[in-house]
MMTF fields as JSON, N, C-alpha, C and O atoms, coordinates in Angstrom:
{
  "mmtfVersion": "1.0.0",
  "mmtfProducer": "UNKNOWN",
  "numBonds": 311,
  "numAtoms": 312,
  "numGroups": 78,
  "numChains": 1,
  "numModels": 1,
  "chainsPerModel": [1],
  "groupsPerChain": [78],
  "chainIdList": ["A"],
  "bondAtomList": [4, 2, 8, 6, 12, 10, 16, 14, 20, 18, 24, 22, 28, 26, 32, 30, 36, 34, 40, 38, 44, 42, 48, 46, 52, 50, 56, 54, 60, 58, 64, 62, 68, 66, 72, 70, 76, 74, 80, 78, 84, 82, 88, 86, 92, 90, 96, 94, 100, 98, 104, 102, 108, 106, 112, 110, 116, 114, 120, 118, 124, 122, 128, 126, 132, 130, 136, 134, 140, 138, 144, 142, 148, 146, 152, 150, 156, 154, 160, 158, 164, 162, 168, 166, 172, 170, 176, 174, 180, 178, 184, 182, 188, 186, 192, 190, 196, 194, 200, 198, 204, 202, 208, 206, 212, 210, 216, 214, 220, 218, 224, 222, 228, 226, 232, 230, 236, 234, 240, 238, 244, 242, 248, 246, 252, 250, 256, 254, 260, 258, 264, 262, 268, 266, 272, 270, 276, 274, 280, 278, 284, 282, 288, 286, 292, 290, 296, 294, 300, 298, 304, 302, 308, 306],
  "bondOrderList": [1, 1, 1, 1, 1, 1, 1, 1, 1, 1, 1, 1, 1, 1, 1, 1, 1, 1, 1, 1, 1, 1, 1, 1, 1, 1, 1, 1, 1, 1, 1, 1, 1, 1, 1, 1, 1, 1, 1, 1, 1, 1, 1, 1, 1, 1, 1, 1, 1, 1, 1, 1, 1, 1, 1, 1, 1, 1, 1, 1, 1, 1, 1, 1, 1, 1, 1, 1, 1, 1, 1, 1, 1, 1, 1, 1, 1],
  "groupList": [{"groupName": "MET", "atomNameList": ["N", "CA", "C", "O"], "elementList": ["N", "C", "C", "O"], "formalChargeList": [0, 0, 0, 0], "bondAtomList": [1, 0, 2, 1, 3, 2], "bondOrderList": [1, 1, 2], "singleLetterCode": "M", "chemCompType": "L-PEPTIDE LINKING"}, {"groupName": "THR", "atomNameList": ["N", "CA", "C", "O"], "elementList": ["N", "C", "C", "O"], "formalChargeList": [0, 0, 0, 0], "bondAtomList": [1, 0, 2, 1, 3, 2], "bondOrderList": [1, 1, 2], "singleLetterCode": "T", "chemCompType": "L-PEPTIDE LINKING"}, {"groupName": "ALA", "atomNameList": ["N", "CA", "C", "O"], "elementList": ["N", "C", "C", "O"], "formalChargeList": [0, 0, 0, 0], "bondAtomList": [1, 0, 2, 1, 3, 2], "bondOrderList": [1, 1, 2], "singleLetterCode": "A", "chemCompType": "L-PEPTIDE LINKING"}, {"groupName": "GLY", "atomNameList": ["N", "CA", "C", "O"], "elementList": ["N", "C", "C", "O"], "formalChargeList": [0, 0, 0, 0], "bondAtomList": [1, 0, 2, 1, 3, 2], "bondOrderList": [1, 1, 2], "singleLetterCode": "G", "chemCompType": "PEPTIDE LINKING"}, {"groupName": "TYR", "atomNameList": ["N", "CA", "C", "O"], "elementList": ["N", "C", "C", "O"], "formalChargeList": [0, 0, 0, 0], "bondAtomList": [1, 0, 2, 1, 3, 2], "bondOrderList": [1, 1, 2], "singleLetterCode": "Y", "chemCompType": "L-PEPTIDE LINKING"}, {"groupName": "ARG", "atomNameList": ["N", "CA", "C", "O"], "elementList": ["N", "C", "C", "O"], "formalChargeList": [0, 0, 0, 0], "bondAtomList": [1, 0, 2, 1, 3, 2], "bondOrderList": [1, 1, 2], "singleLetterCode": "R", "chemCompType": "L-PEPTIDE LINKING"}, {"groupName": "PHE", "atomNameList": ["N", "CA", "C", "O"], "elementList": ["N", "C", "C", "O"], "formalChargeList": [0, 0, 0, 0], "bondAtomList": [1, 0, 2, 1, 3, 2], "bondOrderList": [1, 1, 2], "singleLetterCode": "F", "chemCompType": "L-PEPTIDE LINKING"}, {"groupName": "SER", "atomNameList": ["N", "CA", "C", "O"], "elementList": ["N", "C", "C", "O"], "formalChargeList": [0, 0, 0, 0], "bondAtomList": [1, 0, 2, 1, 3, 2], "bondOrderList": [1, 1, 2], "singleLetterCode": "S", "chemCompType": "L-PEPTIDE LINKING"}, {"groupName": "PRO", "atomNameList": ["N", "CA", "C", "O"], "elementList": ["N", "C", "C", "O"], "formalChargeList": [0, 0, 0, 0], "bondAtomList": [1, 0, 2, 1, 3, 2], "bondOrderList": [1, 1, 2], "singleLetterCode": "P", "chemCompType": "L-PEPTIDE LINKING"}, {"groupName": "ASP", "atomNameList": ["N", "CA", "C", "O"], "elementList": ["N", "C", "C", "O"], "formalChargeList": [0, 0, 0, 0], "bondAtomList": [1, 0, 2, 1, 3, 2], "bondOrderList": [1, 1, 2], "singleLetterCode": "D", "chemCompType": "L-PEPTIDE LINKING"}, {"groupName": "LEU", "atomNameList": ["N", "CA", "C", "O"], "elementList": ["N", "C", "C", "O"], "formalChargeList": [0, 0, 0, 0], "bondAtomList": [1, 0, 2, 1, 3, 2], "bondOrderList": [1, 1, 2], "singleLetterCode": "L", "chemCompType": "L-PEPTIDE LINKING"}, {"groupName": "ILE", "atomNameList": ["N", "CA", "C", "O"], "elementList": ["N", "C", "C", "O"], "formalChargeList": [0, 0, 0, 0], "bondAtomList": [1, 0, 2, 1, 3, 2], "bondOrderList": [1, 1, 2], "singleLetterCode": "I", "chemCompType": "L-PEPTIDE LINKING"}, {"groupName": "VAL", "atomNameList": ["N", "CA", "C", "O"], "elementList": ["N", "C", "C", "O"], "formalChargeList": [0, 0, 0, 0], "bondAtomList": [1, 0, 2, 1, 3, 2], "bondOrderList": [1, 1, 2], "singleLetterCode": "V", "chemCompType": "L-PEPTIDE LINKING"}, {"groupName": "HIS", "atomNameList": ["N", "CA", "C", "O"], "elementList": ["N", "C", "C", "O"], "formalChargeList": [0, 0, 0, 0], "bondAtomList": [1, 0, 2, 1, 3, 2], "bondOrderList": [1, 1, 2], "singleLetterCode": "H", "chemCompType": "L-PEPTIDE LINKING"}, {"groupName": "ASN", "atomNameList": ["N", "CA", "C", "O"], "elementList": ["N", "C", "C", "O"], "formalChargeList": [0, 0, 0, 0], "bondAtomList": [1, 0, 2, 1, 3, 2], "bondOrderList": [1, 1, 2], "singleLetterCode": "N", "chemCompType": "L-PEPTIDE LINKING"}, {"groupName": "TRP", "atomNameList": ["N", "CA", "C", "O"], "elementList": ["N", "C", "C", "O"], "formalChargeList": [0, 0, 0, 0], "bondAtomList": [1, 0, 2, 1, 3, 2], "bondOrderList": [1, 1, 2], "singleLetterCode": "W", "chemCompType": "L-PEPTIDE LINKING"}, {"groupName": "GLU", "atomNameList": ["N", "CA", "C", "O"], "elementList": ["N", "C", "C", "O"], "formalChargeList": [0, 0, 0, 0], "bondAtomList": [1, 0, 2, 1, 3, 2], "bondOrderList": [1, 1, 2], "singleLetterCode": "E", "chemCompType": "L-PEPTIDE LINKING"}, {"groupName": "GLN", "atomNameList": ["N", "CA", "C", "O"], "elementList": ["N", "C", "C", "O"], "formalChargeList": [0, 0, 0, 0], "bondAtomList": [1, 0, 2, 1, 3, 2], "bondOrderList": [1, 1, 2], "singleLetterCode": "Q", "chemCompType": "L-PEPTIDE LINKING"}, {"groupName": "CYS", "atomNameList": ["N", "CA", "C", "O"], "elementList": ["N", "C", "C", "O"], "formalChargeList": [0, 0, 0, 0], "bondAtomList": [1, 0, 2, 1, 3, 2], "bondOrderList": [1, 1, 2], "singleLetterCode": "C", "chemCompType": "L-PEPTIDE LINKING"}],
  "groupTypeList": [0, 1, 2, 3, 4, 5, 6, 7, 8, 0, 9, 10, 1, 11, 2, 12, 3, 9, 2, 12, 5, 2, 13, 14, 12, 9, 14, 0, 2, 13, 1, 6, 1, 3, 8, 7, 15, 9, 7, 3, 9, 12, 16, 8, 3, 17, 4, 7, 5, 12, 6, 5, 6, 14, 1, 2, 3, 1, 6, 13, 6, 12, 18, 1, 8, 13, 16, 3, 10, 3, 0, 1, 3, 1, 10, 1, 12, 17],
  "groupIdList": [1, 2, 3, 4, 5, 6, 7, 8, 9, 10, 11, 12, 13, 14, 15, 16, 17, 18, 19, 20, 21, 22, 23, 24, 25, 26, 27, 28, 29, 30, 31, 32, 33, 34, 35, 36, 37, 38, 39, 40, 41, 42, 43, 44, 45, 46, 47, 48, 49, 50, 51, 52, 53, 54, 55, 56, 57, 58, 59, 60, 61, 62, 63, 64, 65, 66, 67, 68, 69, 70, 71, 72, 73, 74, 75, 76, 77, 78],
  "secStructList": [7, 3, 3, 6, 6, 3, 3, 1, 1, 1, 3, 3, 3, 3, 7, 6, 6, 7, 3, 3, 7, 7, 5, 5, 7, 1, 1, 1, 7, 5, 7, 7, 3, 3, 6, 6, 3, 3, 7, 7, 7, 5, 7, 6, 6, 7, 5, 7, 7, 7, 3, 3, 7, 7, 1, 7, 3, 3, 3, 3, 3, 3, 7, 4, 4, 4, 4, 4, 4, 6, 7, 3, 3, 3, 3, 3, 3, 7],
  "xCoordList": [87.272, 88.623, 89.033, 89.975, 88.356, 88.687, 87.468, 86.354, 87.682, 86.616, 87.27, 88.234, 86.731, 87.377, 88.775, 88.961, 89.731, 91.113, 91.907, 93.039, 91.321, 91.957, 91.675, 90.601, 92.666, 92.452, 92.046, 92.516, 91.189, 90.794, 90.804, 89.933, 91.769, 92.789, 93.94, 94.164, 94.652, 95.821, 97.036, 97.932, 97.065, 98.134, 97.498, 96.63, 97.944, 97.338, 98.44, 99.5, 98.189, 99.127, 98.429, 97.324, 99.105, 98.557, 99.649, 100.815, 99.267, 100.226, 100.676, 99.947, 101.884, 102.357, 101.325, 100.861, 100.977, 99.991, 98.589, 97.729, 98.336, 97.019, 96.792, 97.73, 95.531, 95.151, 94.43, 93.798, 94.537, 93.902, 93.219, 93.722, 92.076, 91.433, 90.824, 90.368, 90.822, 90.281, 88.809, 88.405, 88.027, 86.62, 86.452, 86.751, 85.984, 85.815, 84.412, 83.434, 84.311, 83.014, 82.829, 81.932, 83.674, 83.621, 82.8, 82.288, 82.674, 81.913, 82.814, 82.36, 84.111, 85.048, 85.973, 86.103, 86.613, 87.541, 88.82, 89.292, 89.374, 90.646, 91.451, 90.916, 92.751, 93.573, 94.14, 94.184, 94.569, 95.28, 96.588, 96.638, 97.646, 98.873, 100.075, 100.29, 100.848, 102.063, 103.239, 103.133, 104.376, 105.586, 105.483, 106.182, 104.644, 104.544, 103.102, 102.835, 102.171, 100.777, 100.112, 100.523, 99.089, 98.315, 96.916, 96.73, 95.946, 94.557, 93.966, 92.937, 94.612, 93.922, 92.78, 92.645, 91.968, 90.843, 89.831, 89.38, 89.483, 88.407, 87.266, 87.359, 86.204, 85.084, 84.266, 84.359, 83.466, 82.629, 81.789, 81.152, 81.805, 81.027, 81.652, 81.079, 82.814, 83.45, 84.602, 85.094, 85.012, 86.176, 87.309, 87.068, 88.541, 89.701, 89.841, 89.161, 90.727, 91.047, 91.78, 92.206, 91.931, 92.578, 94.084, 94.553, 94.83, 96.287, 96.751, 96.42, 97.523, 98.05, 99.507, 100.271, 99.876, 101.206, 101.941, 101.613, 102.938, 103.677, 105.072, 105.836, 105.415, 106.728, 106.567, 105.808, 107.282, 107.242, 107.918, 108.851, 107.427, 108.021, 107.024, 105.875, 107.482, 106.636, 106.575, 107.606, 105.362, 105.148, 104.285, 103.24, 104.732, 103.993, 102.999, 103.368, 101.748, 100.779, 100.12, 100.09, 99.588, 98.999, 97.773, 97.55, 96.997, 96.025, 96.751, 97.004, 97.082, 97.935, 97.431, 98.225, 96.154, 95.738, 95.638, 95.616, 95.577, 95.342, 96.48, 96.313, 97.624, 98.757, 99.159, 99.476, 99.153, 99.524, 98.564, 98.892, 97.375, 96.382, 96.455, 95.624, 97.466, 97.662, 97.024, 96.936, 96.575, 95.935, 97.021, 97.327, 97.593, 98.692, 98.472, 97.617, 99.235, 99.153, 100.343, 101.219, 100.366, 101.451, 100.856, 99.962, 101.368, 100.97, 102.17, 103.242, 101.985, 103.032, 102.625, 101.549, 103.5, 103.267, 104.274, 105.483, 103.757, 104.652, 104.329, 104.988],
  "yCoordList": [112.3, 112.23, 110.788, 110.554, 109.823, 108.427, 107.711, 107.889, 106.91, 106.091, 104.928, 105.109, 103.727, 102.565, 102.453, 102.593, 102.211, 102.14, 103.305, 103.126, 104.496, 105.692, 106.89, 107.011, 107.768, 109.093, 109.993, 109.82, 110.938, 111.891, 113.292, 113.618, 114.113, 113.875, 113.036, 112.997, 112.377, 111.586, 112.48, 112.134, 113.615, 114.592, 115.919, 116.437, 116.45, 117.655, 118.668, 118.318, 119.934, 121.015, 122.037, 122.49, 122.396, 123.374, 124.368, 124.171, 125.437, 126.436, 126.086, 125.439, 126.52, 126.374, 127.014, 128.128, 126.305, 126.785, 126.266, 126.381, 125.691, 125.128, 123.842, 123.203, 123.489, 122.267, 121.335, 121.775, 120.034, 119.004, 118.015, 117.706, 117.524, 116.396, 115.509, 115.992, 114.228, 113.271, 113.014, 112.966, 112.852, 112.483, 111.13, 110.988, 110.152, 108.804, 108.658, 108.639, 108.555, 108.383, 106.948, 106.659, 106.061, 104.656, 103.866, 104.438, 102.558, 101.705, 100.86, 99.888, 101.241, 100.544, 101.571, 102.684, 101.21, 102.119, 102.29, 101.359, 103.503, 103.833, 104.679, 105.17, 104.849, 105.78, 106.83, 106.636, 107.934, 108.999, 109.15, 109.828, 108.511, 108.35, 108.844, 108.435, 109.72, 110.232, 110.058, 109.381, 110.671, 110.461, 110.99, 110.492, 111.972, 112.528, 112.649, 113.36, 111.966, 112.0, 110.662, 109.936, 110.352, 109.115, 109.349, 109.619, 109.248, 109.485, 108.348, 108.525, 107.176, 106.002, 105.671, 106.296, 104.709, 104.334, 105.467, 106.004, 105.82, 106.773, 105.938, 105.393, 105.847, 104.99, 105.601, 106.804, 104.79, 105.294, 106.495, 106.479, 107.531, 108.739, 109.69, 110.743, 109.349, 110.172, 110.996, 110.736, 111.992, 112.817, 112.45, 112.077, 112.559, 112.413, 113.688, 114.682, 113.644, 114.893, 115.799, 115.343, 117.061, 118.052, 117.997, 117.929, 118.028, 118.06, 119.364, 119.649, 120.162, 121.428, 121.219, 120.539, 121.812, 121.631, 122.964, 123.861, 123.08, 124.332, 124.287, 125.241, 123.203, 123.046, 122.717, 121.82, 123.447, 123.166, 121.826, 121.42, 121.159, 119.898, 119.06, 119.453, 117.902, 116.94, 115.691, 115.145, 115.242, 114.147, 113.065, 113.353, 111.85, 110.697, 110.27, 110.188, 109.999, 109.499, 108.24, 107.999, 107.433, 106.143, 105.877, 106.525, 104.915, 104.238, 102.971, 102.078, 102.901, 101.814, 100.426, 99.644, 100.075, 98.715, 98.478, 97.329, 99.551, 99.398, 99.944, 100.123, 100.207, 100.735, 99.789, 100.239, 98.485, 97.494, 97.432, 96.874, 98.006, 98.056, 99.379, 99.657, 100.191, 101.445, 102.654, 103.702, 102.548, 103.693, 104.565, 104.469, 105.422, 106.301, 107.676, 107.846, 108.641, 109.978, 110.808, 110.352, 112.035, 112.968, 114.31, 114.84, 114.845, 116.161, 117.083, 116.824, 118.159, 119.161, 120.401, 120.961, 120.82, 122.022, 123.063, 122.843, 124.21, 125.241, 126.605, 127.584],
  "zCoordList": [39.679, 39.186, 38.916, 38.158, 39.51, 39.244, 38.684, 39.176, 37.668, 37.091, 36.362, 35.617, 36.587, 35.995, 36.565, 37.774, 35.746, 36.192, 35.621, 35.172, 35.634, 35.089, 35.987, 36.576, 36.074, 36.627, 35.473, 34.348, 35.744, 34.719, 35.334, 36.141, 34.964, 33.951, 34.511, 35.72, 33.624, 34.021, 34.244, 35.013, 33.577, 33.73, 34.112, 33.41, 35.227, 35.793, 36.06, 36.581, 35.701, 35.99, 36.871, 36.571, 37.981, 38.916, 39.27, 38.927, 39.96, 40.43, 41.847, 42.6, 42.198, 43.571, 44.5, 44.255, 45.554, 46.517, 46.268, 47.141, 45.084, 44.787, 45.569, 46.045, 45.684, 46.38, 45.42, 44.459, 45.697, 44.868, 45.788, 46.868, 45.359, 46.022, 44.95, 43.914, 45.205, 44.24, 44.552, 45.714, 43.511, 43.631, 42.95, 41.764, 43.683, 43.141, 42.569, 43.316, 41.248, 40.592, 40.118, 39.327, 40.601, 40.226, 41.246, 42.208, 41.037, 41.949, 42.852, 43.456, 42.943, 43.829, 44.46, 43.95, 45.559, 46.238, 45.434, 44.782, 45.493, 44.866, 45.84, 46.834, 45.552, 46.308, 45.37, 44.155, 45.941, 45.243, 46.017, 47.044, 45.513, 46.281, 45.486, 44.345, 46.096, 45.484, 46.414, 47.436, 46.065, 46.859, 48.289, 49.172, 48.537, 49.894, 50.378, 51.348, 49.717, 50.152, 49.856, 48.951, 50.625, 50.423, 50.953, 52.139, 50.087, 50.472, 51.293, 51.947, 51.265, 51.794, 50.849, 49.797, 51.206, 50.333, 50.239, 51.25, 49.002, 48.733, 48.174, 47.074, 48.933, 48.57, 47.432, 47.185, 46.737, 45.649, 46.083, 47.136, 45.25, 45.508, 46.507, 46.79, 47.052, 48.078, 47.503, 46.405, 48.28, 47.967, 48.921, 50.069, 48.438, 49.317, 50.136, 49.883, 51.115, 51.797, 50.817, 49.756, 51.156, 50.297, 50.518, 51.654, 49.429, 49.473, 48.835, 47.684, 49.589, 49.075, 48.655, 49.34, 47.523, 46.961, 46.946, 46.168, 47.815, 47.981, 47.378, 47.524, 46.709, 46.098, 44.615, 44.247, 43.776, 42.336, 42.05, 42.743, 41.023, 40.601, 39.837, 39.636, 39.418, 38.722, 39.579, 39.972, 39.866, 40.802, 40.149, 39.565, 40.258, 39.754, 40.841, 42.013, 40.467, 41.44, 40.913, 39.706, 41.833, 41.487, 42.349, 43.372, 41.91, 42.773, 43.215, 42.406, 44.494, 44.971, 44.564, 44.041, 44.776, 44.403, 42.898, 42.457, 42.103, 40.662, 39.8, 38.593, 40.408, 39.647, 38.526, 37.425, 38.787, 37.784, 36.611, 35.564, 36.781, 35.701, 34.937, 34.072, 35.272, 34.542, 35.179, 34.539, 36.417, 37.068, 37.686, 38.875, 36.837, 37.212, 36.599, 35.73, 37.048, 36.477, 36.882, 37.617, 36.393, 36.674, 37.089, 36.429, 38.19, 38.683, 38.52, 39.069, 37.764, 37.592, 38.383, 38.174, 39.292, 40.099, 39.628, 39.687, 39.155, 38.621, 39.172, 38.823]
}
């Protein structure tokens, strides 16, 4: 889900009750951080813990160390 300074996909839509986890396919650590969750550092080749979304809404997420480089995205839970 992470490579370079981009999330792929950058915009994700899921259903209420679905779970998401980030997979880092890059050669540096990244985070998957939103308003109520934070993966901490996800090392190269690793997965973040699973985050379940039980509330509908639109949530902005970032890679904390690389947000200024454009590593951001949007999660829509419907």
